[in-house]
C-alpha beads as a LAMMPS data file, in Angstrom:
LAMMPS data file: protein, C-alpha beads

447 atoms
446 bonds

1 atom types
1 bond types

-500.0 500.0 xlo xhi
-500.0 500.0 ylo yhi
-500.0 500.0 zlo zhi

Masses

1 110.0

Atoms # bond

1 1 1 0.000 0.000 0.000
2 1 1 1.427 3.352 -1.067
3 1 1 0.860 6.810 0.413
4 1 1 -0.125 9.822 -1.643
5 1 1 3.471 11.063 -1.393
6 1 1 5.209 7.723 -1.897
7 1 1 7.752 7.455 -4.678
8 1 1 6.473 6.613 -8.123
9 1 1 8.256 3.267 -7.885
10 1 1 6.405 2.475 -4.668
11 1 1 3.082 3.481 -6.179
12 1 1 3.678 1.304 -9.209
13 1 1 4.451 -1.677 -6.989
14 1 1 1.484 -1.172 -4.617
15 1 1 -1.899 -2.872 -4.752
16 1 1 -3.487 0.207 -3.155
17 1 1 -2.594 3.896 -3.448
18 1 1 -3.994 6.241 -0.814
19 1 1 -5.102 9.773 -1.684
20 1 1 -3.856 11.459 1.515
21 1 1 -7.348 11.888 3.006
22 1 1 -8.797 9.362 5.474
23 1 1 -6.023 6.928 4.636
24 1 1 -7.015 4.826 7.639
25 1 1 -10.071 3.680 5.703
26 1 1 -7.964 2.141 2.935
27 1 1 -5.570 0.599 5.485
28 1 1 -8.477 -0.899 7.444
29 1 1 -10.055 -2.292 4.270
30 1 1 -6.783 -3.941 3.281
31 1 1 -6.400 -5.457 6.765
32 1 1 -9.971 -6.751 6.723
33 1 1 -9.312 -8.523 3.431
34 1 1 -6.328 -10.456 4.810
35 1 1 -6.384 -14.124 5.723
36 1 1 -5.217 -15.037 9.221
37 1 1 -1.482 -14.485 9.279
38 1 1 -1.558 -11.958 6.436
39 1 1 0.444 -8.736 6.237
40 1 1 -0.445 -5.277 4.961
41 1 1 2.798 -3.597 3.910
42 1 1 2.882 0.198 3.903
43 1 1 5.363 1.794 1.533
44 1 1 7.417 4.928 2.165
45 1 1 5.527 8.175 2.744
46 1 1 2.966 9.747 5.066
47 1 1 -0.462 8.244 5.677
48 1 1 -2.986 10.776 6.978
49 1 1 -5.369 8.957 9.273
50 1 1 -8.466 10.666 10.685
51 1 1 -9.880 7.542 12.297
52 1 1 -9.099 4.257 14.000
53 1 1 -7.084 1.385 12.583
54 1 1 -7.994 -1.935 14.250
55 1 1 -6.123 -4.935 12.800
56 1 1 -7.978 -8.279 12.852
57 1 1 -6.600 -11.152 14.920
58 1 1 -3.463 -12.786 13.576
59 1 1 -2.542 -10.017 11.136
60 1 1 0.494 -7.785 10.653
61 1 1 0.742 -4.108 9.727
62 1 1 4.263 -3.209 8.657
63 1 1 6.137 -0.352 7.041
64 1 1 9.565 0.482 5.667
65 1 1 10.926 1.677 9.003
66 1 1 10.093 4.610 11.301
67 1 1 12.144 7.046 9.220
68 1 1 10.363 6.095 6.000
69 1 1 6.728 5.242 6.767
70 1 1 4.715 7.718 8.852
71 1 1 1.160 7.473 10.189
72 1 1 -0.221 10.855 11.261
73 1 1 -3.410 10.623 13.328
74 1 1 -6.000 13.370 13.767
75 1 1 -9.708 13.450 14.665
76 1 1 -9.205 10.889 17.496
77 1 1 -7.381 8.525 15.148
78 1 1 -5.173 5.815 16.642
79 1 1 -4.265 2.133 16.363
80 1 1 -6.244 -0.286 18.553
81 1 1 -4.754 -3.716 19.161
82 1 1 -7.938 -5.369 20.443
83 1 1 -7.462 -8.855 19.021
84 1 1 -4.834 -11.494 19.745
85 1 1 -1.645 -12.245 17.826
86 1 1 -1.264 -8.879 16.114
87 1 1 2.121 -7.561 14.958
88 1 1 2.984 -3.928 14.230
89 1 1 6.389 -3.340 12.679
90 1 1 8.395 -0.605 11.035
91 1 1 6.738 2.816 11.016
92 1 1 6.241 5.994 13.031
93 1 1 3.037 7.292 14.625
94 1 1 2.053 10.822 15.563
95 1 1 -1.169 11.825 17.300
96 1 1 -2.648 15.194 18.196
97 1 1 -5.855 17.041 18.983
98 1 1 -7.720 14.297 20.841
99 1 1 -11.150 14.865 22.342
100 1 1 -11.999 14.309 25.998
101 1 1 -13.784 11.080 25.094
102 1 1 -10.564 9.287 24.154
103 1 1 -7.926 11.174 26.128
104 1 1 -7.325 8.198 28.451
105 1 1 -6.169 6.012 25.542
106 1 1 -2.916 5.942 23.582
107 1 1 -1.928 6.664 20.012
108 1 1 -1.112 2.975 20.006
109 1 1 -3.465 1.187 22.455
110 1 1 -2.851 -2.504 23.207
111 1 1 -5.770 -4.289 24.896
112 1 1 -5.282 -7.914 23.805
113 1 1 -2.650 -10.587 24.413
114 1 1 0.183 -11.967 22.295
115 1 1 1.027 -8.666 20.602
116 1 1 4.354 -7.759 19.018
117 1 1 5.249 -4.093 18.661
118 1 1 8.520 -3.762 16.780
119 1 1 10.493 -0.875 15.296
120 1 1 7.947 1.856 16.028
121 1 1 8.752 5.486 16.847
122 1 1 5.927 7.586 18.282
123 1 1 4.995 10.994 19.566
124 1 1 1.854 12.761 20.765
125 1 1 0.724 16.093 22.098
126 1 1 -0.719 16.603 25.591
127 1 1 -4.290 15.686 24.638
128 1 1 -3.899 11.918 25.097
129 1 1 -2.617 9.804 27.982
130 1 1 0.252 7.996 26.264
131 1 1 2.003 7.226 23.031
132 1 1 2.019 3.492 23.854
133 1 1 -0.735 2.342 26.227
134 1 1 -0.925 -1.268 27.423
135 1 1 -4.195 -1.565 29.324
136 1 1 -6.478 -4.253 30.666
137 1 1 -9.976 -3.122 29.691
138 1 1 -12.511 -5.871 30.490
139 1 1 -15.110 -4.240 28.243
140 1 1 -12.811 -4.924 25.277
141 1 1 -10.807 -8.002 26.310
142 1 1 -11.771 -9.932 29.438
143 1 1 -8.947 -12.510 29.751
144 1 1 -5.683 -11.733 31.475
145 1 1 -3.608 -9.388 29.337
146 1 1 -0.298 -11.142 28.756
147 1 1 2.596 -11.865 26.415
148 1 1 3.257 -8.461 24.868
149 1 1 6.642 -7.383 23.569
150 1 1 8.126 -4.069 22.513
151 1 1 11.356 -4.227 20.510
152 1 1 13.223 -1.193 19.123
153 1 1 10.389 1.191 20.000
154 1 1 10.747 4.866 20.940
155 1 1 8.625 7.692 22.324
156 1 1 10.226 11.058 21.609
157 1 1 9.394 14.722 22.308
158 1 1 5.902 14.220 23.667
159 1 1 3.360 16.073 25.767
160 1 1 2.419 12.831 27.508
161 1 1 3.658 9.485 28.826
162 1 1 5.897 7.427 26.579
163 1 1 5.020 3.847 27.612
164 1 1 2.211 3.312 30.135
165 1 1 0.653 0.189 31.675
166 1 1 -2.762 0.578 33.277
167 1 1 -6.012 -1.243 34.097
168 1 1 -9.693 -0.396 34.271
169 1 1 -12.237 -2.269 36.308
170 1 1 -11.879 -3.821 39.757
171 1 1 -10.949 -7.415 38.814
172 1 1 -8.295 -9.200 36.777
173 1 1 -5.989 -6.196 36.989
174 1 1 -2.749 -8.098 36.611
175 1 1 -0.775 -7.732 33.378
176 1 1 1.623 -10.622 32.786
177 1 1 4.789 -11.368 30.870
178 1 1 5.675 -8.112 29.133
179 1 1 9.043 -7.628 27.459
180 1 1 10.920 -4.534 26.353
181 1 1 14.172 -4.618 24.418
182 1 1 16.144 -1.652 23.123
183 1 1 13.312 0.813 23.687
184 1 1 13.622 4.504 24.582
185 1 1 11.542 7.294 26.102
186 1 1 13.089 10.702 25.487
187 1 1 11.778 14.141 26.487
188 1 1 8.312 12.961 27.460
189 1 1 6.502 16.002 28.794
190 1 1 8.707 18.445 26.893
191 1 1 6.020 19.684 24.469
192 1 1 3.172 20.021 26.967
193 1 1 1.848 18.168 29.986
194 1 1 -1.028 15.704 29.981
195 1 1 -0.591 15.781 33.752
196 1 1 2.245 16.867 36.087
197 1 1 3.571 13.303 36.586
198 1 1 4.563 12.272 33.081
199 1 1 7.163 9.502 33.017
200 1 1 9.090 7.812 30.256
201 1 1 8.116 4.242 31.188
202 1 1 5.319 3.570 33.724
203 1 1 4.948 -0.186 34.216
204 1 1 2.376 -0.233 37.038
205 1 1 -0.166 2.561 37.322
206 1 1 -3.524 1.038 38.357
207 1 1 -2.535 -2.440 37.192
208 1 1 -0.655 -5.180 39.007
209 1 1 2.400 -6.514 37.177
210 1 1 3.649 -10.111 37.152
211 1 1 6.528 -10.922 34.843
212 1 1 8.355 -7.950 33.306
213 1 1 11.701 -8.029 31.520
214 1 1 13.239 -4.764 30.360
215 1 1 16.620 -4.942 28.646
216 1 1 18.872 -2.333 27.018
217 1 1 16.294 0.438 27.397
218 1 1 16.897 4.164 27.798
219 1 1 15.062 7.085 29.397
220 1 1 16.229 10.693 29.188
221 1 1 14.877 14.171 29.849
222 1 1 11.428 13.108 31.015
223 1 1 9.237 15.311 33.197
224 1 1 9.267 12.880 36.123
225 1 1 10.767 9.379 36.444
226 1 1 12.560 7.632 33.642
227 1 1 11.407 4.134 34.714
228 1 1 8.470 4.060 37.133
229 1 1 6.229 1.773 39.216
230 1 1 3.473 3.260 41.362
231 1 1 3.508 2.406 45.078
232 1 1 0.144 0.648 45.452
233 1 1 0.117 -2.060 42.733
234 1 1 1.519 -5.525 43.384
235 1 1 4.649 -6.031 41.298
236 1 1 6.368 -9.428 41.093
237 1 1 9.053 -10.978 38.910
238 1 1 10.248 -7.749 37.334
239 1 1 13.790 -7.428 35.962
240 1 1 15.476 -4.388 34.429
241 1 1 18.856 -5.177 32.881
242 1 1 21.425 -2.847 31.335
243 1 1 19.029 0.100 31.319
244 1 1 20.085 3.759 31.535
245 1 1 18.065 6.633 32.976
246 1 1 19.532 10.096 32.463
247 1 1 18.534 13.657 33.381
248 1 1 14.960 12.834 34.359
249 1 1 12.810 14.935 36.680
250 1 1 13.198 18.103 34.650
251 1 1 10.446 20.057 36.413
252 1 1 11.382 22.256 39.386
253 1 1 11.458 21.000 42.950
254 1 1 8.323 21.885 44.948
255 1 1 8.710 25.103 46.914
256 1 1 6.628 24.045 49.939
257 1 1 6.781 20.968 52.211
258 1 1 5.275 17.654 51.134
259 1 1 1.613 17.213 51.947
260 1 1 -0.179 14.032 50.920
261 1 1 -3.437 15.824 50.089
262 1 1 -1.677 18.463 47.992
263 1 1 -0.613 16.886 44.704
264 1 1 1.410 19.968 43.774
265 1 1 3.922 18.926 46.450
266 1 1 4.358 15.396 45.066
267 1 1 7.609 14.892 43.207
268 1 1 9.393 11.799 41.896
269 1 1 12.420 13.065 39.958
270 1 1 13.832 9.548 39.670
271 1 1 15.959 7.609 37.315
272 1 1 14.328 4.399 38.555
273 1 1 11.304 4.555 40.895
274 1 1 10.259 1.162 42.262
275 1 1 8.818 1.392 45.767
276 1 1 7.161 -1.585 47.422
277 1 1 7.945 -3.847 44.482
278 1 1 9.768 -7.074 43.671
279 1 1 12.066 -5.533 41.077
280 1 1 15.611 -6.613 40.252
281 1 1 18.021 -4.162 38.634
282 1 1 21.109 -5.571 36.906
283 1 1 23.858 -3.385 35.398
284 1 1 21.628 -0.306 35.341
285 1 1 22.874 3.298 35.302
286 1 1 21.207 6.438 36.682
287 1 1 22.902 9.703 35.760
288 1 1 21.984 13.316 36.480
289 1 1 18.443 12.622 37.694
290 1 1 16.990 15.409 39.770
291 1 1 16.043 13.790 43.102
292 1 1 16.884 10.080 43.273
293 1 1 18.927 7.825 41.041
294 1 1 17.408 4.573 42.335
295 1 1 14.366 4.477 44.646
296 1 1 13.755 0.876 45.727
297 1 1 12.020 -0.446 48.854
298 1 1 10.403 -3.613 50.224
299 1 1 11.806 -6.100 47.744
300 1 1 14.221 -4.130 45.585
301 1 1 17.392 -5.938 44.509
302 1 1 20.190 -4.055 42.768
303 1 1 23.283 -5.698 41.328
304 1 1 26.225 -3.872 39.760
305 1 1 24.304 -0.619 39.347
306 1 1 25.831 2.860 39.107
307 1 1 24.495 6.253 40.119
308 1 1 26.196 9.455 38.984
309 1 1 25.502 13.139 39.602
310 1 1 22.080 12.765 41.220
311 1 1 20.663 16.207 42.011
312 1 1 22.693 17.951 39.322
313 1 1 21.296 21.394 38.553
314 1 1 19.395 21.663 41.851
315 1 1 20.611 23.923 44.652
316 1 1 17.744 24.533 47.088
317 1 1 17.289 21.386 49.177
318 1 1 14.894 22.952 51.703
319 1 1 11.995 20.667 50.804
320 1 1 13.717 17.935 48.766
321 1 1 17.042 16.283 49.550
322 1 1 18.569 14.260 46.728
323 1 1 20.068 10.798 47.151
324 1 1 21.750 8.505 44.668
325 1 1 20.155 5.436 46.267
326 1 1 17.035 5.986 48.388
327 1 1 15.148 3.328 50.344
328 1 1 12.522 4.641 52.781
329 1 1 10.560 2.800 54.164
330 1 1 11.988 -0.644 53.580
331 1 1 11.095 -3.203 56.223
332 1 1 8.131 -5.372 55.221
333 1 1 10.035 -8.162 53.423
334 1 1 13.197 -10.171 54.097
335 1 1 15.480 -9.080 52.615
336 1 1 13.783 -5.721 52.199
337 1 1 16.649 -4.338 50.117
338 1 1 19.726 -5.793 48.454
339 1 1 22.536 -3.620 47.090
340 1 1 25.418 -5.670 45.737
341 1 1 28.439 -4.260 43.881
342 1 1 26.694 -0.913 43.427
343 1 1 28.359 2.502 43.114
344 1 1 27.487 6.113 43.834
345 1 1 29.648 8.763 42.165
346 1 1 29.494 12.524 42.800
347 1 1 25.979 12.645 44.211
348 1 1 24.910 16.218 44.886
349 1 1 23.174 15.003 48.050
350 1 1 23.419 11.703 49.893
351 1 1 25.054 8.926 47.940
352 1 1 23.014 6.435 49.958
353 1 1 20.006 7.024 52.223
354 1 1 18.210 4.124 53.954
355 1 1 15.806 4.544 56.863
356 1 1 12.661 3.119 58.440
357 1 1 14.402 -0.066 57.384
358 1 1 15.111 -3.614 58.520
359 1 1 16.594 -6.744 56.925
360 1 1 18.968 -4.866 54.630
361 1 1 21.900 -6.370 52.717
362 1 1 24.506 -3.958 51.366
363 1 1 27.576 -5.668 49.915
364 1 1 30.618 -4.054 48.338
365 1 1 28.966 -0.643 47.980
366 1 1 31.316 2.037 46.628
367 1 1 30.623 5.620 47.694
368 1 1 32.675 8.189 45.782
369 1 1 32.847 11.881 46.661
370 1 1 29.265 12.756 47.642
371 1 1 28.429 16.407 48.239
372 1 1 26.138 15.243 51.030
373 1 1 23.415 16.851 53.095
374 1 1 24.387 18.746 56.248
375 1 1 27.900 17.353 56.024
376 1 1 26.829 13.701 55.704
377 1 1 27.557 11.652 52.587
378 1 1 25.526 8.531 53.403
379 1 1 22.729 8.231 55.949
380 1 1 21.791 4.876 57.458
381 1 1 19.068 5.578 59.984
382 1 1 20.107 9.198 60.312
383 1 1 16.946 10.817 59.016
384 1 1 14.432 8.885 61.124
385 1 1 16.630 6.828 63.424
386 1 1 15.427 3.386 62.320
387 1 1 17.895 1.026 60.659
388 1 1 18.318 -2.530 61.873
389 1 1 19.064 -6.176 61.214
390 1 1 21.479 -5.291 58.450
391 1 1 24.838 -6.131 56.939
392 1 1 26.662 -3.178 55.434
393 1 1 29.911 -3.500 53.488
394 1 1 30.859 -0.061 52.184
395 1 1 33.955 1.488 50.631
396 1 1 33.820 5.271 50.796
397 1 1 36.071 8.126 49.776
398 1 1 35.811 11.855 49.178
399 1 1 36.592 15.224 50.673
400 1 1 33.343 17.176 50.272
401 1 1 31.790 16.086 53.595
402 1 1 32.972 15.713 57.165
403 1 1 31.154 12.399 57.570
404 1 1 31.094 9.952 54.688
405 1 1 29.011 7.303 56.503
406 1 1 26.546 8.268 59.221
407 1 1 24.897 5.512 61.279
408 1 1 22.333 6.674 63.823
409 1 1 20.340 4.549 66.275
410 1 1 21.212 1.347 64.434
411 1 1 20.014 -1.958 65.871
412 1 1 21.834 -5.223 65.157
413 1 1 23.970 -3.956 62.292
414 1 1 27.383 -5.207 61.181
415 1 1 29.674 -2.838 59.293
416 1 1 32.646 -3.850 57.164
417 1 1 34.667 -2.099 54.489
418 1 1 36.991 0.858 54.273
419 1 1 36.606 4.616 54.491
420 1 1 39.273 6.965 53.154
421 1 1 39.052 10.548 54.358
422 1 1 40.981 13.306 56.060
423 1 1 38.147 13.871 58.527
424 1 1 38.149 12.514 62.067
425 1 1 34.397 11.997 61.766
426 1 1 34.464 10.168 58.430
427 1 1 32.583 7.234 60.010
428 1 1 30.119 8.455 62.626
429 1 1 28.094 6.061 64.775
430 1 1 25.530 7.723 67.030
431 1 1 23.555 5.712 69.567
432 1 1 22.108 2.352 68.725
433 1 1 22.520 -1.164 70.039
434 1 1 24.657 -4.091 68.899
435 1 1 26.415 -2.094 66.186
436 1 1 29.523 -4.029 65.135
437 1 1 32.258 -1.908 63.538
438 1 1 35.405 -4.031 63.990
439 1 1 35.433 -4.861 60.300
440 1 1 35.398 -1.219 59.215
441 1 1 38.801 0.321 58.454
442 1 1 39.213 4.096 58.408
443 1 1 42.274 5.529 56.660
444 1 1 43.431 9.081 56.150
445 1 1 43.457 10.348 52.608
446 1 1 46.869 9.872 51.031
447 1 1 47.862 6.884 53.164

Bonds

1 1 1 2
2 1 2 3
3 1 3 4
4 1 4 5
5 1 5 6
6 1 6 7
7 1 7 8
8 1 8 9
9 1 9 10
10 1 10 11
11 1 11 12
12 1 12 13
13 1 13 14
14 1 14 15
15 1 15 16
16 1 16 17
17 1 17 18
18 1 18 19
19 1 19 20
20 1 20 21
21 1 21 22
22 1 22 23
23 1 23 24
24 1 24 25
25 1 25 26
26 1 26 27
27 1 27 28
28 1 28 29
29 1 29 30
30 1 30 31
31 1 31 32
32 1 32 33
33 1 33 34
34 1 34 35
35 1 35 36
36 1 36 37
37 1 37 38
38 1 38 39
39 1 39 40
40 1 40 41
41 1 41 42
42 1 42 43
43 1 43 44
44 1 44 45
45 1 45 46
46 1 46 47
47 1 47 48
48 1 48 49
49 1 49 50
50 1 50 51
51 1 51 52
52 1 52 53
53 1 53 54
54 1 54 55
55 1 55 56
56 1 56 57
57 1 57 58
58 1 58 59
59 1 59 60
60 1 60 61
61 1 61 62
62 1 62 63
63 1 63 64
64 1 64 65
65 1 65 66
66 1 66 67
67 1 67 68
68 1 68 69
69 1 69 70
70 1 70 71
71 1 71 72
72 1 72 73
73 1 73 74
74 1 74 75
75 1 75 76
76 1 76 77
77 1 77 78
78 1 78 79
79 1 79 80
80 1 80 81
81 1 81 82
82 1 82 83
83 1 83 84
84 1 84 85
85 1 85 86
86 1 86 87
87 1 87 88
88 1 88 89
89 1 89 90
90 1 90 91
91 1 91 92
92 1 92 93
93 1 93 94
94 1 94 95
95 1 95 96
96 1 96 97
97 1 97 98
98 1 98 99
99 1 99 100
100 1 100 101
101 1 101 102
102 1 102 103
103 1 103 104
104 1 104 105
105 1 105 106
106 1 106 107
107 1 107 108
108 1 108 109
109 1 109 110
110 1 110 111
111 1 111 112
112 1 112 113
113 1 113 114
114 1 114 115
115 1 115 116
116 1 116 117
117 1 117 118
118 1 118 119
119 1 119 120
120 1 120 121
121 1 121 122
122 1 122 123
123 1 123 124
124 1 124 125
125 1 125 126
126 1 126 127
127 1 127 128
128 1 128 129
129 1 129 130
130 1 130 131
131 1 131 132
132 1 132 133
133 1 133 134
134 1 134 135
135 1 135 136
136 1 136 137
137 1 137 138
138 1 138 139
139 1 139 140
140 1 140 141
141 1 141 142
142 1 142 143
143 1 143 144
144 1 144 145
145 1 145 146
146 1 146 147
147 1 147 148
148 1 148 149
149 1 149 150
150 1 150 151
151 1 151 152
152 1 152 153
153 1 153 154
154 1 154 155
155 1 155 156
156 1 156 157
157 1 157 158
158 1 158 159
159 1 159 160
160 1 160 161
161 1 161 162
162 1 162 163
163 1 163 164
164 1 164 165
165 1 165 166
166 1 166 167
167 1 167 168
168 1 168 169
169 1 169 170
170 1 170 171
171 1 171 172
172 1 172 173
173 1 173 174
174 1 174 175
175 1 175 176
176 1 176 177
177 1 177 178
178 1 178 179
179 1 179 180
180 1 180 181
181 1 181 182
182 1 182 183
183 1 183 184
184 1 184 185
185 1 185 186
186 1 186 187
187 1 187 188
188 1 188 189
189 1 189 190
190 1 190 191
191 1 191 192
192 1 192 193
193 1 193 194
194 1 194 195
195 1 195 196
196 1 196 197
197 1 197 198
198 1 198 199
199 1 199 200
200 1 200 201
201 1 201 202
202 1 202 203
203 1 203 204
204 1 204 205
205 1 205 206
206 1 206 207
207 1 207 208
208 1 208 209
209 1 209 210
210 1 210 211
211 1 211 212
212 1 212 213
213 1 213 214
214 1 214 215
215 1 215 216
216 1 216 217
217 1 217 218
218 1 218 219
219 1 219 220
220 1 220 221
221 1 221 222
222 1 222 223
223 1 223 224
224 1 224 225
225 1 225 226
226 1 226 227
227 1 227 228
228 1 228 229
229 1 229 230
230 1 230 231
231 1 231 232
232 1 232 233
233 1 233 234
234 1 234 235
235 1 235 236
236 1 236 237
237 1 237 238
238 1 238 239
239 1 239 240
240 1 240 241
241 1 241 242
242 1 242 243
243 1 243 244
244 1 244 245
245 1 245 246
246 1 246 247
247 1 247 248
248 1 248 249
249 1 249 250
250 1 250 251
251 1 251 252
252 1 252 253
253 1 253 254
254 1 254 255
255 1 255 256
256 1 256 257
257 1 257 258
258 1 258 259
259 1 259 260
260 1 260 261
261 1 261 262
262 1 262 263
263 1 263 264
264 1 264 265
265 1 265 266
266 1 266 267
267 1 267 268
268 1 268 269
269 1 269 270
270 1 270 271
271 1 271 272
272 1 272 273
273 1 273 274
274 1 274 275
275 1 275 276
276 1 276 277
277 1 277 278
278 1 278 279
279 1 279 280
280 1 280 281
281 1 281 282
282 1 282 283
283 1 283 284
284 1 284 285
285 1 285 286
286 1 286 287
287 1 287 288
288 1 288 289
289 1 289 290
290 1 290 291
291 1 291 292
292 1 292 293
293 1 293 294
294 1 294 295
295 1 295 296
296 1 296 297
297 1 297 298
298 1 298 299
299 1 299 300
300 1 300 301
301 1 301 302
302 1 302 303
303 1 303 304
304 1 304 305
305 1 305 306
306 1 306 307
307 1 307 308
308 1 308 309
309 1 309 310
310 1 310 311
311 1 311 312
312 1 312 313
313 1 313 314
314 1 314 315
315 1 315 316
316 1 316 317
317 1 317 318
318 1 318 319
319 1 319 320
320 1 320 321
321 1 321 322
322 1 322 323
323 1 323 324
324 1 324 325
325 1 325 326
326 1 326 327
327 1 327 328
328 1 328 329
329 1 329 330
330 1 330 331
331 1 331 332
332 1 332 333
333 1 333 334
334 1 334 335
335 1 335 336
336 1 336 337
337 1 337 338
338 1 338 339
339 1 339 340
340 1 340 341
341 1 341 342
342 1 342 343
343 1 343 344
344 1 344 345
345 1 345 346
346 1 346 347
347 1 347 348
348 1 348 349
349 1 349 350
350 1 350 351
351 1 351 352
352 1 352 353
353 1 353 354
354 1 354 355
355 1 355 356
356 1 356 357
357 1 357 358
358 1 358 359
359 1 359 360
360 1 360 361
361 1 361 362
362 1 362 363
363 1 363 364
364 1 364 365
365 1 365 366
366 1 366 367
367 1 367 368
368 1 368 369
369 1 369 370
370 1 370 371
371 1 371 372
372 1 372 373
373 1 373 374
374 1 374 375
375 1 375 376
376 1 376 377
377 1 377 378
378 1 378 379
379 1 379 380
380 1 380 381
381 1 381 382
382 1 382 383
383 1 383 384
384 1 384 385
385 1 385 386
386 1 386 387
387 1 387 388
388 1 388 389
389 1 389 390
390 1 390 391
391 1 391 392
392 1 392 393
393 1 393 394
394 1 394 395
395 1 395 396
396 1 396 397
397 1 397 398
398 1 398 399
399 1 399 400
400 1 400 401
401 1 401 402
402 1 402 403
403 1 403 404
404 1 404 405
405 1 405 406
406 1 406 407
407 1 407 408
408 1 408 409
409 1 409 410
410 1 410 411
411 1 411 412
412 1 412 413
413 1 413 414
414 1 414 415
415 1 415 416
416 1 416 417
417 1 417 418
418 1 418 419
419 1 419 420
420 1 420 421
421 1 421 422
422 1 422 423
423 1 423 424
424 1 424 425
425 1 425 426
426 1 426 427
427 1 427 428
428 1 428 429
429 1 429 430
430 1 430 431
431 1 431 432
432 1 432 433
433 1 433 434
434 1 434 435
435 1 435 436
436 1 436 437
437 1 437 438
438 1 438 439
439 1 439 440
440 1 440 441
441 1 441 442
442 1 442 443
443 1 443 444
444 1 444 445
445 1 445 446
446 1 446 447
């Protein structure tokens, strides 16, 4: 199928040639004529779509790549994946000017299982909830929504969420077995704001999540978190591997104290936000995010992760205090938090902050040159005085703070590692009970 502005060669080779007006109608007719397993191939050019494209079950809609084949949606136009075993591959989508009746959908809305979304680049203005929306809607598809994969997909320069998982209705809210590979969300919320909490990837909004694998994905310059899970949903069996989240949380810090009933004071500003969730991070990097690099509590497990420059560009910490790794509260599972072979480099606040916490395992943590908060580079129990039943192996260095590691009111905690600093208070233990420090070596800088 050729577009009105396709090359003459493409038009000559096509079975259908669109006229540039209501091209979705021709695309839908071609899809409807396919046998199960058939493929409608879009040639190079721009297809102007003022309505919905809804592929039948078992069909494929493909293009010549996101730089060659473009679908531009107006008049509430979008792609609905409402049947099983649908594949979309190799084009770009752009949506704008949506009405209030469809604003909670996505330019590409997936509501049925066994979907493959490959090689798609998308954008949208602030009139719709997401570019890519994966949602359990029992009015459309009642079974469990499962087995959906995104490969080489991007959301770029949007006024809304890049990738969003959600659920409507009160039952069967779990979404299962979703895979992302080499996907990116860049500058989501930069061209407008659907709401003040736009993220690049939001994997658990009102839905529960069981089985998520995210590999080689990238989030940069998004209004709030790069990679995000809401606090209330149940999240199990989630793995993020070799993902990078950079310069997210671009909106200003709130200027008044946090108040739960005042949404204007809510602020994420995270590279990776995964509270109260069974999420494993492997070889992930958070760089230059505004408030927290990694926020993980009550089941978070981080292996070989790196945080750099958290809090960069922020100077007023009156109401928000940045931390490279933040885990508060973290005490309802065992272990409640695992940090193994992780590193914090040049945090503009705490490199590590853990409190209201118990059953914590921190192994071979490297803390490098934090700017700190109130002269403290890492706070373990220092902000609320509750940190217990933990093993902490930490290797710290830097000259920006008087105290690199601050342990306050710890209970049943064993410290090992090495701290290199010219300060006599580089390792500060205040109060507590059964705090074992024999395995912690403190050396002066230059020794």
